[in-house]
C-alpha atoms as a printed R data frame, in Angstrom:
    type eleno elety resid chain resno       x       y       z
1   ATOM     1    CA   ASP     A     1   0.000   0.000   0.000
2   ATOM     2    CA   THR     A     2   2.861   2.412   0.776
3   ATOM     3    CA   LEU     A     3   4.502   1.828  -2.599
4   ATOM     4    CA   ARG     A     4   1.242   2.170  -4.533
5   ATOM     5    CA   SER     A     5   0.352   5.347  -2.630
6   ATOM     6    CA   MET     A     6   3.785   6.827  -3.351
7   ATOM     7    CA   TYR     A     7   3.488   5.937  -7.034
8   ATOM     8    CA   GLU     A     8   0.051   7.581  -7.306
9   ATOM     9    CA   ASP     A     9   1.357  10.628  -5.435
10  ATOM    10    CA   SER     A    10   4.343  10.916  -7.785
11  ATOM    11    CA   ILE     A    11   2.031  10.851 -10.813
12  ATOM    12    CA   SER     A    12  -0.298  13.500  -9.380
13  ATOM    13    CA   ASN     A    13   2.645  15.794  -8.550
14  ATOM    14    CA   GLU     A    14   4.465  15.509 -11.875
15  ATOM    15    CA   SER     A    15   4.045  19.197 -12.719
16  ATOM    16    CA   SER     A    16   4.576  20.601  -9.204
17  ATOM    17    CA   SER     A    17   7.712  22.022  -7.651
18  ATOM    18    CA   GLU     A    18   7.861  18.951  -5.404
19  ATOM    19    CA   ALA     A    19   7.755  16.430  -8.247
20  ATOM    20    CA   TYR     A    20   9.643  13.180  -7.827
21  ATOM    21    CA   LYS     A    21   9.991   9.870  -9.626
22  ATOM    22    CA   ILE     A    22  10.314   6.414  -8.113
23  ATOM    23    CA   VAL     A    23  13.403   4.979  -9.773
24  ATOM    24    CA   GLY     A    24  13.487   1.595  -8.092
25  ATOM    25    CA   VAL     A    25  12.331  -0.747  -5.354
26  ATOM    26    CA   VAL     A    26  14.509  -2.806  -3.032
27  ATOM    27    CA   THR     A    27  12.865  -5.821  -1.420
28  ATOM    28    CA   GLN     A    28  13.608  -9.301  -0.124
29  ATOM    29    CA   PRO     A    29  14.637 -11.955  -2.698
30  ATOM    30    CA   PRO     A    30  11.817 -13.973  -4.347
31  ATOM    31    CA   LYS     A    31  10.787 -17.113  -2.490
32  ATOM    32    CA   ARG     A    32   9.065 -20.356  -3.314
33  ATOM    33    CA   ARG     A    33   5.640 -19.924  -1.698
34  ATOM    34    CA   LYS     A    34   4.642 -23.591  -1.674
35  ATOM    35    CA   ARG     A    35   6.505 -26.849  -2.035
36  ATOM    36    CA   LYS     A    36   7.253 -27.316  -5.742
37  ATOM    37    CA   GLY     A    37   5.454 -24.040  -6.380
38  ATOM    38    CA   LYS     A    38   6.844 -21.217  -8.484
39  ATOM    39    CA   VAL     A    39   9.205 -18.616  -7.072
40  ATOM    40    CA   VAL     A    40   7.426 -15.285  -6.629
41  ATOM    41    CA   HIS     A    41   8.333 -11.795  -5.484
42  ATOM    42    CA   SER     A    42   7.471 -10.389  -2.084
43  ATOM    43    CA   PRO     A    43   4.186  -8.428  -1.947
44  ATOM    44    CA   VAL     A    44   5.991  -5.131  -2.586
45  ATOM    45    CA   GLY     A    45   7.930  -6.749  -5.434
46  ATOM    46    CA   ILE     A    46   4.673  -7.862  -7.039
47  ATOM    47    CA   VAL     A    47   3.318  -4.292  -6.886
48  ATOM    48    CA   ALA     A    48   6.577  -2.893  -8.296
49  ATOM    49    CA   GLU     A    49   6.421  -5.384 -11.160
50  ATOM    50    CA   GLU     A    50   2.823  -4.395 -11.867
51  ATOM    51    CA   LEU     A    51   3.770  -0.696 -11.926
52  ATOM    52    CA   GLY     A    52   6.828  -1.267 -14.098
53  ATOM    53    CA   ILE     A    53   9.326  -0.123 -11.459
54  ATOM    54    CA   PRO     A    54  12.840  -1.692 -11.510
55  ATOM    55    CA   ILE     A    55  13.448  -4.112  -8.623
56  ATOM    56    CA   LEU     A    56  16.593  -5.024  -6.693
57  ATOM    57    CA   CYS     A    57  16.542  -8.078  -4.412
58  ATOM    58    CA   PRO     A    58  19.833  -8.370  -2.515
59  ATOM    59    CA   GLU     A    59  20.292 -11.124   0.027
60  ATOM    60    CA   LYS     A    60  21.900  -8.518   2.288
61  ATOM    61    CA   ALA     A    61  21.824  -4.739   2.093
62  ATOM    62    CA   ARG     A    62  25.619  -4.735   2.479
63  ATOM    63    CA   ASP     A    63  26.165  -6.792  -0.718
64  ATOM    64    CA   ALA     A    64  28.774  -4.950  -2.796
65  ATOM    65    CA   ASP     A    65  27.104  -5.644  -6.168
66  ATOM    66    CA   PHE     A    66  23.797  -4.281  -4.875
67  ATOM    67    CA   LEU     A    67  25.424  -1.132  -3.502
68  ATOM    68    CA   ASP     A    68  27.290  -0.630  -6.793
69  ATOM    69    CA   GLU     A    69  24.034  -0.803  -8.748
70  ATOM    70    CA   LEU     A    70  22.290   1.493  -6.284
71  ATOM    71    CA   GLN     A    71  25.016   4.120  -6.638
72  ATOM    72    CA   THR     A    72  25.758   3.862 -10.358
73  ATOM    73    CA   THR     A    73  22.422   2.866 -11.927
74  ATOM    74    CA   MET     A    74  19.542   3.969  -9.702
75  ATOM    75    CA   LYS     A    75  21.306   6.995  -8.179
76  ATOM    76    CA   PRO     A    76  18.484   7.911  -5.756
77  ATOM    77    CA   ASP     A    77  18.369  11.372  -4.223
78  ATOM    78    CA   LEU     A    78  16.142  10.090  -1.402
79  ATOM    79    CA   CYS     A    79  15.414   6.637  -0.030
80  ATOM    80    CA   VAL     A    80  12.282   5.580   1.867
81  ATOM    81    CA   THR     A    81  12.123   2.423   3.978
82  ATOM    82    CA   ALA     A    82   9.258   0.597   5.661
83  ATOM    83    CA   ALA     A    83   9.771  -2.630   7.641
84  ATOM    84    CA   TYR     A    84  12.784  -3.658   5.569
85  ATOM    85    CA   GLY     A    85  14.184  -5.706   8.440
86  ATOM    86    CA   GLN     A    86  17.889  -5.372   7.598
87  ATOM    87    CA   TYR     A    87  20.627  -3.134   8.903
88  ATOM    88    CA   LEU     A    88  21.521  -0.457   6.353
89  ATOM    89    CA   PRO     A    89  25.300   0.002   6.026
90  ATOM    90    CA   LYS     A    90  26.972   3.415   5.984
91  ATOM    91    CA   ARG     A    91  27.599   3.140   2.243
92  ATOM    92    CA   PHE     A    92  23.858   2.801   1.640
93  ATOM    93    CA   LEU     A    93  23.031   5.734   3.908
94  ATOM    94    CA   ALA     A    94  25.674   7.890   2.211
95  ATOM    95    CA   THR     A    95  24.214   7.321  -1.278
96  ATOM    96    CA   PRO     A    96  21.074   9.556  -1.353
97  ATOM    97    CA   LYS     A    97  21.917  13.257  -0.960
98  ATOM    98    CA   TYR     A    98  18.659  13.971   0.891
99  ATOM    99    CA   GLY     A    99  19.094  10.978   3.191
100 ATOM   100    CA   THR     A   100  16.800   8.048   4.004
101 ATOM   101    CA   LEU     A   101  13.340   8.352   5.570
102 ATOM   102    CA   ASN     A   102  11.834   5.489   7.540
103 ATOM   103    CA   ILE     A   103   8.232   4.788   8.572
104 ATOM   104    CA   HIS     A   104   8.402   3.266  12.071
105 ATOM   105    CA   PRO     A   105   5.188   2.158  13.843
106 ATOM   106    CA   SER     A   106   5.797   3.553  17.319
107 ATOM   107    CA   LEU     A   107   5.930   6.865  19.168
108 ATOM   108    CA   LEU     A   108   9.699   7.165  19.096
109 ATOM   109    CA   PRO     A   109  11.884   7.167  21.080
110 ATOM   110    CA   LYS     A   110   9.624   4.491  22.599
111 ATOM   111    CA   TRP     A   111   9.969   1.017  21.122
112 ATOM   112    CA   ARG     A   112  13.046   1.163  18.949
113 ATOM   113    CA   GLY     A   113  13.707  -2.167  17.295
114 ATOM   114    CA   ALA     A   114  12.194  -5.069  15.397
115 ATOM   115    CA   SER     A   115   8.778  -5.447  17.063
116 ATOM   116    CA   PRO     A   116   7.420  -2.023  18.045
117 ATOM   117    CA   VAL     A   117   3.680  -2.664  17.617
118 ATOM   118    CA   GLN     A   118   3.860  -6.067  19.288
119 ATOM   119    CA   ARG     A   119   5.778  -4.734  22.282
120 ATOM   120    CA   SER     A   120   3.588  -1.651  22.720
121 ATOM   121    CA   LEU     A   121   0.396  -3.760  22.724
122 ATOM   122    CA   GLU     A   122   2.011  -6.329  25.018
123 ATOM   123    CA   ALA     A   123   2.763  -3.480  27.419
124 ATOM   124    CA   GLY     A   124  -0.877  -2.371  27.261
125 ATOM   125    CA   GLU     A   125  -0.010   1.072  25.904
126 ATOM   126    CA   ASN     A   126  -2.704   3.349  24.532
127 ATOM   127    CA   PRO     A   127  -2.232   5.467  22.503
128 ATOM   128    CA   VAL     A   128   0.277   3.810  20.188
129 ATOM   129    CA   GLY     A   129   1.550   5.670  17.136
130 ATOM   130    CA   VAL     A   130   3.778   6.020  14.098
131 ATOM   131    CA   SER     A   131   6.836   8.127  13.305
132 ATOM   132    CA   VAL     A   132   8.588   9.204  10.114
133 ATOM   133    CA   LEU     A   133  12.270   9.785  10.794
134 ATOM   134    CA   PHE     A   134  15.647  10.101   9.161
135 ATOM   135    CA   THR     A   135  17.665   6.874   9.277
136 ATOM   136    CA   VAL     A   136  21.072   6.940  10.962
137 ATOM   137    CA   SER     A   137  23.501   4.166  11.811
138 ATOM   138    CA   LYS     A   138  22.008   3.689  15.279
139 ATOM   139    CA   MET     A   139  18.733   1.745  15.079
140 ATOM   140    CA   ASP     A   140  15.610   3.952  14.897
141 ATOM   141    CA   ALA     A   141  17.490   6.836  16.528
142 ATOM   142    CA   GLY     A   142  17.397   9.510  13.821
143 ATOM   143    CA   PRO     A   143  15.630  12.897  13.965
144 ATOM   144    CA   ILE     A   144  11.824  12.728  13.747
145 ATOM   145    CA   VAL     A   145  10.147  14.517  10.830
146 ATOM   146    CA   ALA     A   146   6.505  13.650  11.593
147 ATOM   147    CA   GLN     A   147   4.647  11.678  14.264
148 ATOM   148    CA   GLU     A   148   1.038  10.867  15.134
149 ATOM   149    CA   GLU     A   149  -0.659   9.247  18.121
150 ATOM   150    CA   VAL     A   150  -3.272   6.563  17.411
151 ATOM   151    CA   PHE     A   151  -5.788   5.356  19.986
152 ATOM   152    CA   VAL     A   152  -6.726   1.662  19.860
153 ATOM   153    CA   ASP     A   153  -9.452  -0.531  21.339
154 ATOM   154    CA   ASP     A   154  -7.877  -2.208  24.374
155 ATOM   155    CA   GLU     A   155 -10.337  -5.093  24.098
156 ATOM   156    CA   THR     A   156 -10.427  -5.992  20.411
157 ATOM   157    CA   ASP     A   157  -7.457  -4.413  18.598
158 ATOM   158    CA   GLN     A   158  -4.552  -6.757  17.930
159 ATOM   159    CA   ALA     A   159  -1.249  -6.442  16.065
160 ATOM   160    CA   THR     A   160  -2.948  -7.838  12.953
161 ATOM   161    CA   THR     A   161  -5.306  -4.843  12.866
162 ATOM   162    CA   VAL     A   162  -3.087  -2.139  14.352
163 ATOM   163    CA   LEU     A   163   0.067  -2.622  12.242
164 ATOM   164    CA   PRO     A   164  -1.608  -2.048   8.817
165 ATOM   165    CA   ARG     A   165  -3.441   0.985  10.228
166 ATOM   166    CA   LEU     A   166  -0.211   2.526  11.505
167 ATOM   167    CA   PHE     A   167   1.576   2.029   8.183
168 ATOM   168    CA   GLN     A   168  -1.384   3.611   6.383
169 ATOM   169    CA   ILE     A   169  -1.209   6.644   8.685
170 ATOM   170    CA   GLY     A   170   2.584   6.680   8.381
171 ATOM   171    CA   THR     A   171   2.326   6.736   4.597
172 ATOM   172    CA   THR     A   172   0.000   9.754   4.802
173 ATOM   173    CA   LEU     A   173   2.507  11.523   7.089
174 ATOM   174    CA   LEU     A   174   5.264  10.692   4.622
175 ATOM   175    CA   LEU     A   175   3.411  12.026   1.573
176 ATOM   176    CA   GLU     A   176   1.801  15.082   3.143
177 ATOM   177    CA   GLN     A   177   4.504  16.262   5.554
178 ATOM   178    CA   ALA     A   178   7.863  14.547   5.257
179 ATOM   179    CA   LEU     A   179   8.445  14.223   1.517
180 ATOM   180    CA   PRO     A   180   7.451  17.788   0.531
181 ATOM   181    CA   GLY     A   181   9.642  19.299   3.252
182 ATOM   182    CA   VAL     A   182  12.662  17.123   2.469
183 ATOM   183    CA   LEU     A   183  12.414  17.581  -1.291
184 ATOM   184    CA   ASN     A   184  12.081  21.373  -1.113
185 ATOM   185    CA   GLY     A   185  14.998  21.569   1.306
186 ATOM   186    CA   THR     A   186  13.147  22.960   4.320
187 ATOM   187    CA   VAL     A   187  13.468  19.701   6.301
188 ATOM   188    CA   THR     A   188  16.859  18.123   6.945
189 ATOM   189    CA   MET     A   189  18.492  16.179   9.753
190 ATOM   190    CA   GLU     A   190  19.554  19.492  11.277
191 ATOM   191    CA   GLN     A   191  16.562  21.676  10.390
192 ATOM   192    CA   ASN     A   192  12.823  21.326  11.181
193 ATOM   193    CA   SER     A   193  13.243  17.803  12.549
194 ATOM   194    CA   ILE     A   194  13.237  16.768  16.201
195 ATOM   195    CA   PRO     A   195  16.259  14.990  17.734
196 ATOM   196    CA   GLN     A   196  15.329  11.996  19.869
197 ATOM   197    CA   LYS     A   197  16.113  11.779  23.566
198 ATOM   198    CA   ASP     A   198  18.087   8.582  23.974
199 ATOM   199    CA   ASP     A   199  17.432   8.445  27.708
200 ATOM   200    CA   GLU     A   200  13.694   8.035  26.962
201 ATOM   201    CA   ALA     A   201  14.170   5.162  24.512
202 ATOM   202    CA   THR     A   202  12.735   1.690  25.125
203 ATOM   203    CA   SER     A   203  13.675  -1.478  23.270
204 ATOM   204    CA   ALA     A   204  11.280  -3.434  21.069
205 ATOM   205    CA   LYS     A   205  13.424  -6.547  20.900
206 ATOM   206    CA   MET     A   206  12.595  -9.264  18.391
207 ATOM   207    CA   ILE     A   207   9.945 -11.674  19.639
208 ATOM   208    CA   ASP     A   208  11.048 -15.192  20.473
209 ATOM   209    CA   ALA     A   209   8.708 -18.183  20.185
210 ATOM   210    CA   SER     A   210   9.527 -19.083  23.775
211 ATOM   211    CA   GLU     A   211   7.567 -16.013  24.914
212 ATOM   212    CA   ALA     A   212   4.302 -17.362  23.498
213 ATOM   213    CA   GLU     A   213   3.289 -19.542  26.448
214 ATOM   214    CA   LEU     A   214   0.816 -17.906  28.818
215 ATOM   215    CA   LYS     A   215   1.935 -18.691  32.361
216 ATOM   216    CA   VAL     A   216  -1.503 -18.271  33.858
217 ATOM   217    CA   TRP     A   217  -0.364 -19.644  37.221
218 ATOM   218    CA   LYS     A   218   1.729 -16.484  37.795
219 ATOM   219    CA   GLU     A   219   0.518 -13.920  35.228
220 ATOM   220    CA   SER     A   220  -2.577 -11.739  35.424
221 ATOM   221    CA   ALA     A   221  -5.513 -11.849  33.018
222 ATOM   222    CA   GLN     A   222  -4.503  -8.404  31.719
223 ATOM   223    CA   THR     A   223  -0.935  -9.562  31.045
224 ATOM   224    CA   CYS     A   224  -2.186 -12.625  29.154
225 ATOM   225    CA   HIS     A   225  -4.741 -10.612  27.178
226 ATOM   226    CA   ASN     A   226  -2.200  -7.968  26.178
227 ATOM   227    CA   ARG     A   227   0.345 -10.553  25.039
228 ATOM   228    CA   MET     A   228  -2.327 -12.319  22.997
229 ATOM   229    CA   ARG     A   229  -3.083  -8.983  21.285
230 ATOM   230    CA   GLY     A   230   0.578  -8.194  20.675
231 ATOM   231    CA   PHE     A   231   1.584 -11.646  19.429
232 ATOM   232    CA   SER     A   232  -1.450 -12.227  17.179
233 ATOM   233    CA   MET     A   233   0.608 -12.072  13.956
234 ATOM   234    CA   TRP     A   234   3.379 -14.365  15.220
235 ATOM   235    CA   PRO     A   235   3.948 -16.561  17.190
236 ATOM   236    CA   GLY     A   236   0.518 -16.400  18.834
237 ATOM   237    CA   THR     A   237  -0.065 -17.320  22.482
238 ATOM   238    CA   PHE     A   238  -0.958 -20.683  23.959
239 ATOM   239    CA   LEU     A   239  -1.474 -22.723  27.087
240 ATOM   240    CA   PHE     A   240  -1.918 -26.416  27.856
241 ATOM   241    CA   ILE     A   241  -5.355 -27.758  28.773
242 ATOM   242    CA   GLN     A   242  -6.229 -31.162  30.218
243 ATOM   243    CA   ILE     A   243  -9.645 -32.293  29.015
244 ATOM   244    CA   GLY     A   244 -11.315 -34.770  31.327
245 ATOM   245    CA   ASP     A   245  -9.700 -36.373  34.343
246 ATOM   246    CA   GLU     A   246  -6.370 -37.913  33.343
247 ATOM   247    CA   THR     A   247  -6.849 -40.516  36.092
248 ATOM   248    CA   ASP     A   248 -10.065 -41.829  34.545
249 ATOM   249    CA   VAL     A   249  -9.861 -45.352  33.119
250 ATOM   250    CA   GLY     A   250  -9.641 -45.203  29.339
251 ATOM   251    CA   ASN     A   251  -8.555 -41.573  29.206
252 ATOM   252    CA   ASN     A   252  -5.040 -41.753  27.778
253 ATOM   253    CA   ASP     A   253  -5.036 -38.254  26.375
254 ATOM   254    CA   GLY     A   254  -2.458 -35.891  27.811
255 ATOM   255    CA   PRO     A   255  -2.656 -32.100  27.906
256 ATOM   256    CA   THR     A   256  -3.694 -30.356  24.667
257 ATOM   257    CA   LYS     A   257  -1.845 -27.312  23.387
258 ATOM   258    CA   VAL     A   258  -4.409 -24.585  22.708
259 ATOM   259    CA   LYS     A   259  -3.784 -21.242  21.006
260 ATOM   260    CA   LEU     A   260  -5.852 -18.330  22.317
261 ATOM   261    CA   VAL     A   261  -7.146 -16.215  19.428
262 ATOM   262    CA   GLU     A   262  -9.581 -13.801  21.073
263 ATOM   263    CA   THR     A   263  -9.891 -12.958  24.750
264 ATOM   264    CA   ARG     A   264 -10.999 -10.189  27.080
265 ATOM   265    CA   VAL     A   265 -10.498  -9.341  30.719
266 ATOM   266    CA   LEU     A   266 -13.516  -9.527  33.008
267 ATOM   267    CA   ALA     A   267 -12.798  -6.235  34.753
268 ATOM   268    CA   ASP     A   268 -13.432  -5.726  38.458
269 ATOM   269    CA   LEU     A   269 -13.875  -9.467  38.918
270 ATOM   270    CA   GLN     A   270 -11.605 -11.222  41.412
271 ATOM   271    CA   GLU     A   271 -11.986 -14.902  42.265
272 ATOM   272    CA   LYS     A   272 -10.188 -17.583  44.204
273 ATOM   273    CA   PRO     A   273  -7.396 -19.000  42.008
274 ATOM   274    CA   THR     A   274  -8.227 -22.371  40.474
275 ATOM   275    CA   LYS     A   275  -6.995 -24.562  37.638
276 ATOM   276    CA   GLU     A   276 -10.527 -25.318  36.473
277 ATOM   277    CA   ILE     A   277 -11.656 -23.679  33.224
278 ATOM   278    CA   GLU     A   278 -15.412 -23.264  33.239
279 ATOM   279    CA   ILE     A   279 -18.169 -22.090  30.927
280 ATOM   280    CA   GLY     A   280 -19.113 -18.469  31.422
281 ATOM   281    CA   PRO     A   281 -19.987 -15.746  31.912
282 ATOM   282    CA   SER     A   282 -22.227 -16.751  28.965
283 ATOM   283    CA   LYS     A   283 -22.670 -20.134  27.319
284 ATOM   284    CA   LYS     A   284 -20.582 -18.820  24.415
285 ATOM   285    CA   SER     A   285 -17.316 -18.315  26.291
286 ATOM   286    CA   LEU     A   286 -14.893 -19.839  28.770
287 ATOM   287    CA   ARG     A   287 -13.578 -18.318  31.993
288 ATOM   288    CA   LEU     A   288 -10.046 -18.891  33.211
289 ATOM   289    CA   VAL     A   289  -8.972 -17.686  36.658
290 ATOM   290    CA   CYS     A   290  -5.322 -16.641  36.712
291 ATOM   291    CA   GLY     A   291  -2.913 -17.033  39.606
292 ATOM   292    CA   ASP     A   292  -3.720 -13.606  41.035
293 ATOM   293    CA   GLY     A   293  -7.475 -14.232  40.914
294 ATOM   294    CA   SER     A   294  -8.142 -12.058  37.862
295 ATOM   295    CA   VAL     A   295 -10.410 -13.622  35.221
296 ATOM   296    CA   LEU     A   296  -9.682 -14.067  31.507
297 ATOM   297    CA   GLU     A   297 -12.631 -14.723  29.204
298 ATOM   298    CA   ILE     A   298 -11.789 -16.894  26.174
299 ATOM   299    CA   LEU     A   299 -13.886 -16.165  23.072
300 ATOM   300    CA   LYS     A   300 -11.940 -17.904  20.275
301 ATOM   301    CA   LEU     A   301  -9.272 -20.593  20.403
302 ATOM   302    CA   GLN     A   302  -7.445 -23.152  18.298
303 ATOM   303    CA   PRO     A   303  -6.519 -26.614  19.614
304 ATOM   304    CA   VAL     A   304  -3.343 -27.994  18.047
305 ATOM   305    CA   THR     A   305  -3.917 -29.440  14.509
306 ATOM   306    CA   ARG     A   306  -7.441 -27.948  14.462
307 ATOM   307    CA   LYS     A   307  -8.953 -24.849  12.894
308 ATOM   308    CA   VAL     A   308  -9.778 -21.688  14.830
309 ATOM   309    CA   MET     A   309 -13.164 -22.023  16.510
310 ATOM   310    CA   ASP     A   310 -15.357 -19.979  18.797
311 ATOM   311    CA   ALA     A   311 -15.568 -21.022  22.425
312 ATOM   312    CA   ARG     A   312 -19.088 -22.362  22.007
313 ATOM   313    CA   SER     A   313 -17.968 -24.873  19.348
314 ATOM   314    CA   PHE     A   314 -15.132 -25.971  21.620
315 ATOM   315    CA   ILE     A   315 -17.557 -26.377  24.529
316 ATOM   316    CA   ASN     A   316 -19.874 -28.521  22.385
317 ATOM   317    CA   GLY     A   317 -16.964 -30.842  21.608
318 ATOM   318    CA   LEU     A   318 -16.255 -31.407  25.293
319 ATOM   319    CA   GLN     A   319 -19.452 -33.461  25.674
320 ATOM   320    CA   GLY     A   320 -19.773 -32.423  29.285
321 ATOM   321    CA   ARG     A   321 -16.187 -33.208  30.286
322 ATOM   322    CA   ALA     A   322 -14.420 -30.877  32.703
323 ATOM   323    CA   MET     A   323 -11.081 -29.280  31.909
324 ATOM   324    CA   HIS     A   324  -8.264 -27.403  33.604
325 ATOM   325    CA   TRP     A   325  -5.063 -25.662  32.655
326 ATOM   326    CA   VAL     A   326  -1.781 -27.503  33.127
327 ATOM   327    CA   LYS     A   327   1.670 -26.256  33.991
328 ATOM   328    CA   PRO     A   328   3.816 -28.556  31.834
329 ATOM   329    CA   ASP     A   329   7.173 -29.910  32.824
330 ATOM   330    CA   PRO     A   330   9.960 -29.146  30.285
331 ATOM   331    CA   GLU     A   331   9.876 -32.587  28.631
332 ATOM   332    CA   GLU     A   332   6.104 -32.523  28.105
333 ATOM   333    CA   LYS     A   333   6.299 -28.971  26.781
334 ATOM   334    CA   GLU     A   334   9.026 -29.849  24.264
335 ATOM   335    CA   SER     A   335   7.069 -32.882  23.070
336 ATOM   336    CA   ALA     A   336   3.872 -30.840  22.613
337 ATOM   337    CA   GLU     A   337   5.699 -28.114  20.706
338 ATOM   338    CA   ASP     A   338   7.279 -30.691  18.402
339 ATOM   339    CA   ALA     A   339   3.827 -32.123  17.703
340 ATOM   340    CA   ASP     A   340   2.584 -28.686  16.681
341 ATOM   341    CA   GLY     A   341   4.658 -28.920  13.513
342 ATOM   342    CA   GLY     A   342   6.136 -26.134  11.423
343 ATOM   343    CA   VAL     A   343   7.407 -22.694  12.282
344 ATOM   344    CA   ALA     A   344   5.394 -19.583  11.541
345 ATOM   345    CA   THR     A   345   7.154 -16.854   9.618
346 ATOM   346    CA   THR     A   346   6.795 -13.121   9.802
347 ATOM   347    CA   PRO     A   347   5.178 -11.253   6.891
348 ATOM   348    CA   ALA     A   348   7.423 -10.304   3.984
349 ATOM   349    CA   GLN     A   349   9.415  -7.220   4.849
350 ATOM   350    CA   GLU     A   350   9.792  -4.465   2.334
351 ATOM   351    CA   GLN     A   351  11.782  -1.451   1.255
352 ATOM   352    CA   LYS     A   352  11.047   1.261  -1.235
353 ATOM   353    CA   VAL     A   353  13.558   3.600  -2.896
354 ATOM   354    CA   ALA     A   354  12.451   6.971  -4.313
355 ATOM   355    CA   ALA     A   355  14.437   9.641  -6.133
356 ATOM   356    CA   LYS     A   356  13.728  13.274  -6.820
357 ATOM   357    CA   SER     A   357  13.276  14.001 -10.507
């Protein structure tokens, strides 16, 4: 969407004093999408191909051949990046005379790093936001050109809904504020941009799959709910549930790994901690009491190897059996994770390069 919006903006401004032309796109190398399937470009590469824009797909941004082509063939005056996901070497940053602008989905200097939206939602922050800044060697530390706060729904908004919205708003900031100022020379790293305060920075470190387990025996309902919202894109959040009494004759099933897809916190409700997961507060949801007595309502979930289902469908499949959460020992946990199969990947990451005409 950012690339297409920039292309349309460049066409509409062809005769203005702030005219520019997109001379190329840099994105991740093409990948085989399915086993024995054809190799295809990343989403931004597909759009660039459709629009007839030259594409570069280096394995690494530091590749010498790529940097040679960038400097001698494309010769951009300005570069724009969005979720590229690679460190940009000094030679890259020194190429465009107007510098490199980056769309970063956080209210910098908060949440510098790889997972800003995920970490801000995990922390329960509201508002979140997006910044357009100049790129420097230090990660996400350059002067800010434009920034906007965005309020989210603490109950229903997840990373899957918030991230696209922030990039859409960031693209508008880029086109309406940042690009015109940079291209007409009124905005530079030293002029009409705001230096960041490093002592106010927080780190949005890359998410690890090991963080996905909800430790309901020691975490609050709010903590679990916020992590579910933040990790909705990848890796998701899960817990282990024992269905039925494992001591019953004929019940050889161990704990089931269950991904939580939609939850909410039953505010102002405090109960005696218990492992039992019961139906309620309606017949369409489940209630889980966390270790501190706070209550998490489960609305949608996904048992391992099954499709996502609403809580009512899951309840119907129980056939009256009770269930409770389980704190797995390391060996059981490793076995269950192996049975899950496959590793989720993050969405294709992209970069766009623009040059002033």
